[in-house]
PAMARVO-37208 format. One line per 10 residues: their letters; for each residue z negated, y, x of C-alpha. Coordinates in nm, 3 decimals, always signed. Layout:
<atoms>
a	Z/Y/X ~ ...
</atoms>
This chain:
<atoms>
mtdlrigvig	+0.010/+0.005/-0.002 ~ +0.110/+0.345/+0.175 ~ -0.178/+0.600/+0.147 ~ -0.174/+0.880/-0.130 ~ -0.192/+1.211/+0.069 ~ -0.432/+1.431/-0.060 ~ -0.493/+1.788/-0.048 ~ -0.830/+1.958/-0.066 ~ -0.912/+2.317/-0.230 ~ -1.270/+2.402/-0.139
ygmrgsiart	-1.492/+2.207/+0.154 ~ -1.858/+2.304/+0.007 ~ -2.088/+2.118/-0.169 ~ -1.878/+1.879/-0.361 ~ -1.696/+1.857/+0.000 ~ -1.848/+1.465/-0.045 ~ -1.587/+1.370/-0.292 ~ -1.329/+1.492/-0.007 ~ -1.496/+1.244/+0.205 ~ -1.479/+0.969/-0.045
ahrpgrgsvv	-1.151/+1.013/-0.069 ~ -1.053/+1.002/+0.309 ~ -0.963/+0.607/+0.316 ~ -0.699/+0.606/+0.613 ~ -0.524/+0.237/+0.535 ~ -0.735/+0.184/+0.219 ~ -0.560/+0.421/-0.027 ~ -0.555/+0.742/+0.052 ~ -0.567/+0.960/+0.293 ~ -0.693/+1.364/+0.311
aavadpdpla	-0.365/+1.547/+0.498 ~ -0.469/+1.897/+0.409 ~ -0.779/+2.122/+0.385 ~ -0.817/+2.488/+0.253 ~ -1.085/+2.680/+0.246 ~ -1.151/+3.083/+0.323 ~ -1.482/+3.021/+0.495 ~ -1.410/+2.979/+0.886 ~ -1.762/+2.753/+0.878 ~ -1.592/+2.517/+0.588
raaaaaafpg	-1.275/+2.480/+0.826 ~ -1.456/+2.403/+1.134 ~ -1.616/+2.113/+0.914 ~ -1.325/+2.018/+0.771 ~ -1.148/+1.986/+1.095 ~ -1.429/+1.765/+1.242 ~ -1.417/+1.556/+0.928 ~ -1.047/+1.460/+0.917 ~ -0.893/+1.461/+1.246 ~ -0.514/+1.526/+1.210
alvladhrev	-0.554/+1.719/+0.853 ~ -0.406/+2.023/+0.840 ~ -0.680/+2.273/+0.804 ~ -0.597/+2.657/+0.597 ~ -0.797/+2.956/+0.460 ~ -0.491/+2.984/+0.226 ~ -0.523/+2.758/-0.106 ~ -0.160/+2.855/-0.197 ~ -0.027/+2.674/+0.132 ~ -0.226/+2.316/+0.019
idapnldavl	-0.042/+2.387/-0.355 ~ +0.278/+2.441/-0.275 ~ +0.276/+2.158/+0.045 ~ +0.594/+1.923/-0.019 ~ +0.405/+1.610/+0.089 ~ +0.141/+1.556/-0.059 ~ +0.054/+1.298/-0.390 ~ -0.233/+1.509/-0.549 ~ -0.520/+1.780/-0.501 ~ -0.848/+1.799/-0.512
vltpdhthad	-1.024/+2.125/-0.668 ~ -1.400/+2.120/-0.586 ~ -1.413/+2.539/-0.571 ~ -1.671/+2.722/-0.725 ~ -1.630/+2.682/-1.107 ~ -1.494/+3.030/-1.263 ~ -1.197/+2.978/-1.004 ~ -1.120/+2.572/-1.171 ~ -0.856/+2.700/-1.404 ~ -0.593/+2.904/-1.192
ltraallagk	-0.599/+2.644/-0.870 ~ -0.558/+2.391/-1.101 ~ -0.301/+2.545/-1.337 ~ -0.116/+2.657/-1.055 ~ -0.152/+2.305/-0.851 ~ -0.012/+2.123/-1.218 ~ +0.281/+2.374/-1.219 ~ +0.353/+2.270/-0.865 ~ +0.416/+1.941/-0.995 ~ +0.107/+1.769/-0.828
pvfvekpldi	-0.136/+1.568/-1.023 ~ -0.499/+1.684/-0.996 ~ -0.878/+1.629/-0.971 ~ -1.088/+1.948/-1.113 ~ -1.453/+1.897/-0.993 ~ -1.641/+1.924/-1.334 ~ -1.722/+2.169/-1.516 ~ -1.339/+2.182/-1.658 ~ -1.406/+2.586/-1.620 ~ -1.661/+2.854/-1.752
tvercdeilr	-1.509/+2.920/-2.081 ~ -1.343/+2.773/-2.348 ~ -1.017/+2.966/-2.325 ~ -0.990/+2.887/-1.935 ~ -0.997/+2.538/-2.050 ~ -0.769/+2.531/-2.291 ~ -0.489/+2.693/-2.078 ~ -0.582/+2.395/-1.810 ~ -0.473/+2.116/-2.084 ~ -0.184/+2.317/-2.217
taresgtrly	-0.033/+2.360/-1.901 ~ -0.138/+1.983/-1.832 ~ +0.089/+1.908/-2.103 ~ +0.330/+2.164/-2.082 ~ +0.424/+2.044/-1.699 ~ +0.380/+1.666/-1.795 ~ +0.165/+1.666/-1.440 ~ -0.174/+1.443/-1.472 ~ -0.488/+1.602/-1.516 ~ -0.808/+1.416/-1.398
vghnmrhmpv	-1.167/+1.596/-1.440 ~ -1.460/+1.497/-1.236 ~ -1.729/+1.360/-1.514 ~ -1.874/+1.145/-1.241 ~ -2.168/+1.049/-1.489 ~ -1.941/+0.829/-1.663 ~ -1.963/+0.558/-1.395 ~ -2.335/+0.591/-1.279 ~ -2.483/+0.229/-1.320 ~ -2.733/+0.380/-1.549
vrmmrdliar	-2.516/+0.525/-1.827 ~ -2.242/+0.231/-1.807 ~ -2.580/+0.005/-1.883 ~ -2.691/+0.245/-2.187 ~ -2.344/+0.271/-2.376 ~ -2.293/-0.123/-2.288 ~ -2.623/-0.173/-2.446 ~ -2.504/+0.083/-2.739 ~ -2.151/-0.108/-2.758 ~ -2.348/-0.466/-2.845
gaigtvktvw	-2.561/-0.354/-3.086 ~ -2.860/-0.357/-2.873 ~ -3.050/-0.097/-3.085 ~ -2.788/-0.059/-3.433 ~ -2.623/+0.251/-3.450 ~ -2.670/+0.556/-3.294 ~ -2.895/+0.832/-3.448 ~ -3.012/+1.050/-3.210 ~ -3.018/+1.103/-2.884 ~ -3.285/+1.297/-2.657
vrhfvgyggd	-3.260/+1.388/-2.295 ~ -3.509/+1.530/-2.074 ~ -3.329/+1.670/-1.740 ~ -3.595/+1.730/-1.448 ~ -3.448/+1.963/-1.181 ~ -3.662/+1.880/-0.878 ~ -3.439/+2.097/-0.655 ~ -3.339/+2.339/-0.920 ~ -3.444/+2.631/-0.676 ~ -3.274/+2.513/-0.343
wyfkdwhaer	-2.931/+2.371/-0.504 ~ -2.886/+2.658/-0.827 ~ -3.074/+2.956/-0.741 ~ -2.940/+3.024/-0.338 ~ -2.558/+3.117/-0.429 ~ -2.287/+3.175/-0.704 ~ -2.469/+2.949/-0.939 ~ -2.740/+3.197/-0.995 ~ -2.489/+3.434/-1.169 ~ -2.322/+3.453/-1.486
ryttglllqk	-2.022/+3.614/-1.415 ~ -1.925/+3.249/-1.238 ~ -2.074/+2.980/-1.441 ~ -2.203/+3.149/-1.781 ~ -2.509/+2.975/-1.744 ~ -2.688/+2.642/-1.618 ~ -2.703/+2.529/-1.988 ~ -2.300/+2.461/-1.948 ~ -2.291/+2.416/-1.530 ~ -2.558/+2.183/-1.500
aahdidvvhw	-2.602/+2.045/-1.887 ~ -2.181/+1.949/-1.896 ~ -2.246/+1.632/-1.719 ~ -2.556/+1.527/-1.993 ~ -2.346/+1.671/-2.290 ~ -2.038/+1.495/-2.198 ~ -2.310/+1.159/-2.171 ~ -2.423/+1.241/-2.500 ~ -2.117/+1.294/-2.681 ~ -1.969/+0.926/-2.479
lsggyardvq	-2.285/+0.732/-2.566 ~ -2.267/+0.910/-2.949 ~ -1.936/+0.856/-3.055 ~ -1.890/+1.256/-3.129 ~ -1.876/+1.544/-3.006 ~ -2.112/+1.846/-3.067 ~ -2.035/+2.043/-3.398 ~ -2.329/+2.257/-3.440 ~ -2.588/+2.389/-3.105 ~ -2.888/+2.587/-3.112
amgdlmvygd	-3.117/+2.718/-2.814 ~ -3.332/+2.909/-2.642 ~ -3.454/+2.928/-2.293 ~ -3.558/+3.209/-2.014 ~ -3.603/+3.251/-1.660 ~ -3.980/+3.172/-1.598 ~ -3.970/+3.120/-1.219 ~ -3.736/+3.213/-0.965 ~ -3.673/+3.561/-1.162 ~ -4.023/+3.687/-1.049
nphrrapgep	-3.963/+3.560/-0.684 ~ -3.890/+3.843/-0.505 ~ -3.741/+3.701/-0.180 ~ -3.358/+3.787/-0.210 ~ -3.098/+3.787/+0.044 ~ -2.902/+4.117/+0.036 ~ -2.606/+4.171/-0.054 ~ -2.317/+3.947/+0.137 ~ -2.600/+3.801/+0.374 ~ -2.523/+3.454/+0.408
ktddwytedg	-2.721/+3.164/+0.306 ~ -2.987/+3.113/+0.542 ~ -2.946/+2.779/+0.825 ~ -3.267/+2.545/+0.587 ~ -3.166/+2.663/+0.261 ~ -3.185/+2.314/+0.134 ~ -3.410/+2.052/+0.347 ~ -3.435/+1.672/+0.246 ~ -3.803/+1.742/+0.107 ~ -3.688/+2.090/-0.085
hwpphtqral	-3.985/+2.397/-0.068 ~ -4.234/+2.289/-0.290 ~ -4.430/+2.456/-0.509 ~ -4.119/+2.712/-0.629 ~ -4.310/+2.993/-0.529 ~ -4.281/+2.928/-0.177 ~ -3.857/+2.949/-0.192 ~ -3.707/+3.239/+0.039 ~ -3.354/+3.391/+0.096 ~ -3.314/+3.363/-0.286
npvidvedvs	-2.947/+3.483/-0.410 ~ -2.934/+3.843/-0.447 ~ -2.890/+3.823/-0.812 ~ -3.032/+3.593/-1.030 ~ -2.971/+3.630/-1.428 ~ -2.903/+3.248/-1.563 ~ -3.198/+3.058/-1.720 ~ -3.439/+2.838/-1.541 ~ -3.553/+2.665/-1.859 ~ -3.364/+2.593/-2.153
llnmrldngv	-3.350/+2.405/-2.477 ~ -3.054/+2.239/-2.696 ~ -3.037/+2.148/-2.985 ~ -2.684/+1.962/-3.118 ~ -2.537/+1.806/-3.475 ~ -2.218/+1.579/-3.362 ~ -1.946/+1.585/-3.575 ~ -2.012/+1.203/-3.660 ~ -2.375/+1.278/-3.817 ~ -2.577/+1.216/-3.490
lasyqqchft	-2.862/+1.482/-3.389 ~ -2.918/+1.511/-2.985 ~ -3.150/+1.754/-2.836 ~ -3.142/+1.832/-2.465 ~ -3.365/+1.970/-2.205 ~ -3.348/+2.113/-1.896 ~ -3.613/+2.244/-1.642 ~ -3.533/+2.367/-1.262 ~ -3.887/+2.350/-1.120 ~ -4.002/+2.039/-1.205
pdywrnytvi	-4.140/+1.825/-0.895 ~ -3.933/+1.536/-0.920 ~ -3.570/+1.506/-0.974 ~ -3.380/+1.289/-1.241 ~ -3.288/+1.244/-1.607 ~ -3.448/+1.049/-1.902 ~ -3.250/+0.962/-2.185 ~ -3.417/+0.788/-2.514 ~ -3.149/+0.663/-2.762 ~ -3.266/+0.563/-3.102
gdagrlenfg	-3.003/+0.405/-3.369 ~ -3.094/+0.245/-3.675 ~ -3.252/-0.079/-3.522 ~ -3.418/+0.011/-3.237 ~ -3.450/+0.231/-2.943 ~ -3.357/+0.242/-2.564 ~ -3.505/+0.470/-2.267 ~ -3.405/+0.506/-1.889 ~ -3.740/+0.503/-1.658 ~ -3.517/+0.591/-1.346
dgpggqvkvw	-3.185/+0.713/-1.300 ~ -3.060/+0.496/-0.995 ~ -3.141/+0.143/-0.832 ~ -3.476/+0.050/-0.838 ~ -3.469/+0.229/-1.213 ~ -3.500/+0.064/-1.559 ~ -3.331/+0.063/-1.898 ~ -3.589/-0.059/-2.188 ~ -3.512/-0.155/-2.515 ~ -3.752/-0.225/-2.820
nsrrseyrae	-3.595/-0.316/-3.102 ~ -3.833/-0.633/-3.180 ~ -4.059/-0.536/-3.482 ~ -4.295/-0.188/-3.552 ~ -4.598/-0.142/-3.376 ~ -4.841/+0.134/-3.236 ~ -4.810/+0.207/-2.914 ~ -4.664/-0.052/-2.697 ~ -4.583/+0.005/-2.325 ~ -4.409/-0.368/-2.261
pdetyaipda	-4.024/-0.368/-2.467 ~ -3.913/-0.642/-2.562 ~ -3.597/-0.647/-2.353 ~ -3.587/-0.500/-1.960 ~ -3.310/-0.471/-1.793 ~ -3.323/-0.345/-1.382 ~ -2.995/-0.116/-1.311 ~ -2.806/-0.246/-1.057 ~ -2.746/-0.124/-0.712 ~ -2.371/+0.012/-0.670
pddeghagad	-2.157/-0.101/-0.415 ~ -2.160/+0.217/-0.175 ~ -2.492/+0.401/-0.306 ~ -2.358/+0.734/-0.201 ~ -2.278/+0.995/-0.430 ~ -2.455/+1.011/-0.770 ~ -2.625/+0.655/-0.750 ~ -2.287/+0.530/-0.644 ~ -2.023/+0.670/-0.930 ~ -1.829/+0.885/-0.664
pmiideflrf	-1.662/+0.605/-0.505 ~ -1.588/+0.457/-0.829 ~ -1.467/+0.835/-0.989 ~ -1.223/+0.827/-0.677 ~ -1.079/+0.491/-0.737 ~ -1.016/+0.586/-1.102 ~ -0.864/+0.855/-1.000 ~ -0.653/+0.748/-0.731 ~ -0.503/+0.453/-0.971 ~ -0.451/+0.707/-1.242
vrdggltdts	-0.234/+0.884/-1.000 ~ -0.061/+0.617/-0.884 ~ -0.025/+0.426/-1.257 ~ -0.080/+0.659/-1.507 ~ -0.270/+0.542/-1.813 ~ -0.620/+0.577/-2.009 ~ -0.912/+0.639/-1.751 ~ -1.290/+0.629/-1.871 ~ -1.342/+1.059/-1.796 ~ -1.132/+1.255/-2.030
pvaarmavaa	-1.001/+1.604/-2.024 ~ -1.097/+1.621/-2.379 ~ -1.442/+1.520/-2.340 ~ -1.446/+1.807/-2.038 ~ -1.316/+2.046/-2.246 ~ -1.600/+1.935/-2.561 ~ -1.893/+1.974/-2.300 ~ -1.772/+2.337/-2.180 ~ -1.765/+2.398/-2.526 ~ -2.076/+2.337/-2.638
gceataslrn	-2.274/+2.480/-2.339 ~ -2.093/+2.792/-2.381 ~ -2.176/+2.854/-2.753 ~ -2.536/+2.705/-2.691 ~ -2.582/+3.002/-2.383 ~ -2.480/+3.231/-2.628 ~ -2.690/+3.084/-2.910 ~ -2.949/+3.120/-2.637 ~ -2.894/+3.466/-2.521 ~ -2.822/+3.587/-2.915
gsvprqvprl	-3.147/+3.504/-3.101 ~ -3.147/+3.145/-3.103 ~ -2.898/+3.169/-3.391 ~ -2.717/+2.835/-3.489 ~ -2.328/+2.872/-3.334 ~ -2.044/+2.609/-3.438 ~ -1.831/+2.470/-3.176 ~ -1.471/+2.550/-3.151 ~ -1.273/+2.287/-3.213 ~ -0.931/+2.187/-3.006
dpdlaayfeg	-0.599/+2.184/-3.102 ~ -0.532/+1.812/-3.252 ~ -0.205/+1.767/-3.091 ~ -0.363/+1.906/-2.733 ~ -0.594/+1.640/-2.834 ~ -0.391/+1.361/-2.917 ~ -0.173/+1.434/-2.603 ~ -0.504/+1.334/-2.364 ~ -0.656/+1.060/-2.605 ~ -0.289/+0.895/-2.565
gqr	-0.272/+0.855/-2.197 ~ -0.091/+1.167/-2.090 ~ +0.263/+1.005/-2.127
</atoms>
């Protein structure tokens, strides 16, 4: 099998996706990387010997000898870069979220259909073993028909990863109820078999907004902006982004178009970092304890009781063949993308679902910032939805 030649736009925090896609002699090779930051270019040159390393993304988009492009740039740039690559005839992997507004997401989808170029969105949680295990249990009827889903998202490294750079600013993310929650909204949709129709949210900037230790505008992040142990407790954080105008706590309620009720809670100053899903059907409930190898999914479905710590069924979250990147999800999502580039067809990820996750996040953020008034999630053009749900044929 001849290696696909991959171009990469953006080599920052999600540069790990590019490294996962670099498999010389095993199906794909990173042949070109563009990033305006000289430090990022130096890192790319070291990671991909022989690759073209460029400052201008247009040189990757216009390169005649590339088979696909990875767009791994900040969220607000996704639409322009993805559309340019699609119009150049290059299949695109764009990191989630698809973009930061519904309108720009729809522009991407329309461009993909009109150009006939393949579009793939990196919602890697659909490949996380814990999510796939919960979906399999639901599909085989372990808890009956899903009626409600509750998600608690403990973001232990919030101060390190989301309040020291562009993530902290609305103009680049809309808010973390879109940027960070797009993962979980998509999983809620996938487990429930529907899309959010009505949303209502509240939230606040409770901790990091009071921290006066900010960098000056234009000053780069410090070398120790992130450590493996994190900076703890939250008030010890230093060199935060000059502008912080996104919430560090948010609560979201959703009614899906199939009647399922769901809730999502996100906090960026917890001591632990994991997601807890509780899925309740009309014949039982399941819940995950830990979301990676060593964790468990437990099912209660045999009888009514008082508090009962021991479930009726326990399933160990399996080890992934490659535990790098979201409990092994990143290698699997790259596997699927490469297959999609070569052969087309249906994929477990979905541009329609990616758009609907952004739409729910946008409207939830609008609710949060406008008195928690409920809002309706805008539907997608049915013809456009049908194109993607049919495998982009």
